[in-house]
C-alpha positions as CSV (number, residue, x, y, z in Angstrom):
1,X,140.4,159.5,114.4
2,X,142.4,162.3,112.7
3,X,140.8,164.5,110.0
4,X,142.5,166.9,107.6
5,X,139.8,168.9,105.9
6,X,140.0,171.1,102.7
7,X,137.3,173.1,100.9
8,X,137.8,173.1,97.2
9,X,137.9,170.6,94.3
10,X,139.4,167.1,94.2
11,X,140.3,164.7,91.4
12,X,141.7,161.3,92.1
13,X,142.4,157.9,90.5
14,X,143.3,154.6,92.1
15,X,146.7,153.5,90.9
16,X,147.6,150.2,92.6
17,X,146.4,148.2,95.5
18,X,148.1,148.4,98.9
19,X,149.3,145.0,100.3
20,X,146.8,144.7,103.2
21,X,144.1,142.3,104.1
22,X,141.1,144.5,103.3
23,X,140.6,146.4,100.0
24,X,137.6,147.9,98.5
25,X,136.8,147.8,94.7
26,X,138.2,150.5,92.6
27,X,138.2,151.6,89.0
28,X,141.9,151.8,88.3
29,X,143.2,154.6,86.2
30,X,139.8,156.3,86.0
31,X,139.9,159.9,87.2
32,X,137.0,161.0,89.3
33,X,136.4,164.7,90.0
34,X,134.4,166.4,92.8
35,X,133.8,170.2,92.8
36,X,133.0,172.5,95.7
37,X,133.4,169.8,98.3
38,X,135.0,169.1,101.6
39,X,137.8,166.7,101.0
40,X,138.3,164.9,104.3
41,X,141.6,162.9,104.7
42,X,140.8,160.4,107.5
43,X,143.1,158.3,109.6
44,X,141.4,155.8,111.8
45,X,143.2,155.0,115.0
46,X,143.4,151.9,117.2
47,X,141.9,153.8,120.1
48,X,138.8,154.3,117.9
49,X,138.1,150.5,118.0
50,X,135.2,149.6,120.3
51,X,133.8,153.1,120.0
52,X,132.2,153.0,116.6
53,X,129.0,155.0,117.4
54,X,130.8,157.5,119.6
55,X,133.6,158.3,117.2
56,X,131.2,158.3,114.2
57,X,128.9,160.8,115.9
58,X,131.7,163.1,117.0
59,X,133.3,163.1,113.6
60,X,129.9,163.7,111.9
61,X,129.3,166.6,114.3
62,X,132.6,168.2,113.4
63,X,132.2,167.8,109.7
64,X,128.7,169.2,109.8
65,X,130.0,172.2,111.6
66,X,132.7,172.9,109.0
67,X,130.3,172.1,106.0
68,X,127.7,174.5,107.4
69,X,130.2,177.2,107.9
70,X,131.5,177.0,104.3
71,X,128.0,176.3,103.0
72,X,128.8,173.0,101.2
73,X,126.7,169.8,100.9
74,X,129.3,167.6,99.1
75,X,131.8,165.7,101.3
76,X,134.5,163.2,100.1
77,X,135.9,160.8,102.7
78,X,139.4,159.9,101.7
79,X,141.2,157.2,103.8
80,X,144.7,158.4,104.5
81,X,146.8,156.7,107.1
82,X,149.5,159.3,107.0
83,X,148.1,162.0,109.3
84,X,150.3,160.9,112.2
85,X,147.9,158.7,114.1
86,X,149.3,157.2,117.3
87,X,148.6,153.7,116.0
88,X,146.3,152.7,113.1
89,X,143.1,150.7,113.6
90,X,142.8,147.3,111.9
91,X,141.8,147.7,108.3
92,X,138.5,145.9,108.7
93,X,137.4,148.3,111.4
94,X,138.7,151.4,109.5
95,X,136.5,150.5,106.5
96,X,133.5,149.9,108.8
97,X,133.9,153.3,110.6
98,X,134.2,155.1,107.2
99,X,131.0,153.4,106.0
100,X,129.2,154.3,109.2
101,X,130.4,157.9,109.0
102,X,129.2,158.1,105.4
103,X,125.8,156.8,106.4
104,X,125.5,159.3,109.3
105,X,126.4,162.2,107.1
106,X,123.9,161.1,104.4
107,X,121.2,161.0,107.0
108,X,122.1,164.6,107.8
109,X,121.5,165.6,104.2
110,X,125.0,165.6,102.8
111,X,126.0,164.1,99.5
112,X,128.8,161.7,100.4
113,X,131.5,160.1,98.2
114,X,134.4,157.8,99.3
115,X,137.7,157.1,97.8
116,X,138.5,153.4,97.9
117,X,140.2,152.0,100.9
118,X,143.3,149.9,100.4
119,X,144.6,151.7,97.2
120,X,147.4,154.1,96.4
121,X,145.9,157.0,94.7
122,X,147.0,159.9,92.6
123,X,145.2,163.1,93.4
124,X,144.9,166.8,92.6
125,X,143.5,169.0,95.3
126,X,142.5,172.6,94.8
127,X,141.9,174.4,98.0
128,X,139.9,177.6,97.7
129,X,142.1,179.5,100.1
130,X,139.5,181.4,102.2
131,X,140.0,181.5,106.1
132,X,137.9,178.3,106.6
133,X,139.2,176.3,103.7
134,X,141.8,174.3,105.7
135,X,141.3,172.7,109.0
136,X,142.2,169.7,111.1
137,X,140.4,167.7,113.8
138,X,141.4,165.1,116.3
139,X,138.4,163.1,117.3
140,X,138.9,161.5,120.7
């Protein structure tokens, strides 16, 4: 799993479905806004398959570390296949791991939102620009 993490504000809207076998429901053309959050662009890799619990725990640990450092409780998980994964996981598995990661983070006391899987999205990202406001992680 590859993670690209920003601390700031995010607005997005689903614009059109991606032509893949798995797609979550979305409110097309409705902008949603999240303030003072970690926006986490997530790419799920083929090597993550078969390691659901392990990868989920490692990713949750890393995100908790970042969130605690910047003192934020809101996290938005944003599926984003374009973070240069070696090979993408199957869509059905990618959705499952994002759901599991959201559940794990909620159990740790975070408020979790997810952008819909299987959609092209327009987005506006405002990064606060402090030393910890941008980071990346490779979860192996």
